C-alpha positions as CSV (number, residue, x, y, z in Angstrom):
1,M,-46.8,55.5,42.6
2,N,-49.6,57.8,43.8
3,A,-49.5,59.2,47.4
4,P,-52.3,57.9,49.7
5,T,-55.2,60.3,49.9
6,E,-56.9,61.4,53.1
7,H,-60.2,59.8,52.3
8,V,-58.8,56.3,52.0
9,R,-59.3,54.1,55.0
10,K,-57.8,50.7,55.7
11,L,-60.3,48.5,57.5
12,K,-59.6,45.0,58.8
13,L,-61.9,42.1,58.2
14,I,-62.9,40.1,61.2
15,K,-64.7,36.7,61.5
16,I,-68.3,36.9,62.7
17,G,-69.7,33.4,62.9
18,N,-69.4,31.9,59.4
19,S,-69.2,35.3,57.8
20,M,-66.7,38.2,57.7
21,G,-67.3,41.7,58.9
22,V,-65.6,45.1,59.2
23,I,-65.6,47.6,62.0
24,L,-66.5,51.1,60.9
25,P,-64.8,54.0,62.7
26,K,-67.2,56.3,64.7
27,D,-66.7,59.2,62.3
28,V,-67.7,57.0,59.3
29,I,-70.8,55.9,61.1
30,A,-71.6,59.6,61.9
31,G,-71.0,60.6,58.3
32,L,-73.4,57.9,57.1
33,R,-75.9,58.9,59.7
34,V,-76.5,55.3,60.8
35,S,-76.7,53.4,64.0
36,Q,-76.7,49.8,65.1
37,G,-79.4,47.9,63.3
38,D,-79.7,50.2,60.3
39,A,-79.1,48.9,56.8
40,I,-76.1,50.0,54.7
41,Y,-76.1,49.5,51.0
42,L,-73.0,48.4,49.1
43,N,-73.1,49.5,45.4
44,D,-71.0,48.6,42.4
45,A,-68.8,51.6,41.5
46,P,-66.3,52.2,38.7
47,N,-63.3,51.5,40.9
48,G,-64.8,48.8,43.1
49,Y,-67.7,49.5,45.5
50,S,-69.3,52.4,47.3
51,M,-71.3,52.3,50.5
52,S,-74.3,54.5,51.5
53,A,-77.2,54.5,53.9
54,T,-79.6,55.2,51.1
55,D,-81.4,52.4,49.2
56,P,-80.6,52.9,45.5
57,D,-84.0,51.4,44.6
58,F,-85.7,54.0,46.7
59,L,-83.7,56.8,45.0
60,A,-84.8,55.5,41.6
61,A,-88.4,55.4,42.7
62,M,-88.2,58.9,44.0
63,E,-86.7,60.2,40.8
64,A,-89.5,58.5,38.8
65,A,-92.1,60.1,41.1
66,E,-90.5,63.5,40.7
67,D,-90.6,63.2,36.9
68,I,-94.3,62.3,37.1
69,M,-95.0,65.3,39.4
70,R,-93.2,67.6,37.0
71,E,-94.9,66.3,33.9
72,D,-98.4,66.2,35.4
73,R,-98.3,69.2,37.7
74,D,-101.6,70.6,36.5
75,I,-103.4,67.3,37.0
76,L,-101.9,66.9,40.5
77,A,-103.0,70.5,41.4
78,V,-106.6,69.7,40.5
79,L,-106.5,66.4,42.5
80,A,-105.1,68.3,45.5
81,R,-108.2,70.5,45.7
């Protein structure tokens, strides 16, 4: 059996109305750079799920925009004048 790692956290589910919630420790909230009312995204990961404060759809759109900017650098330079 593997020894527990330092980055693993055990969080308890709590009832919130008809739903379930989890309380995030202050250091996790600080690490995510979020505050009350912000969105957190839960993503499928190879070993379960991962959580981030960044919208994966936004990241994909930004990567596509960067590809276009690299490919059409000359055209964008002319348009910027």
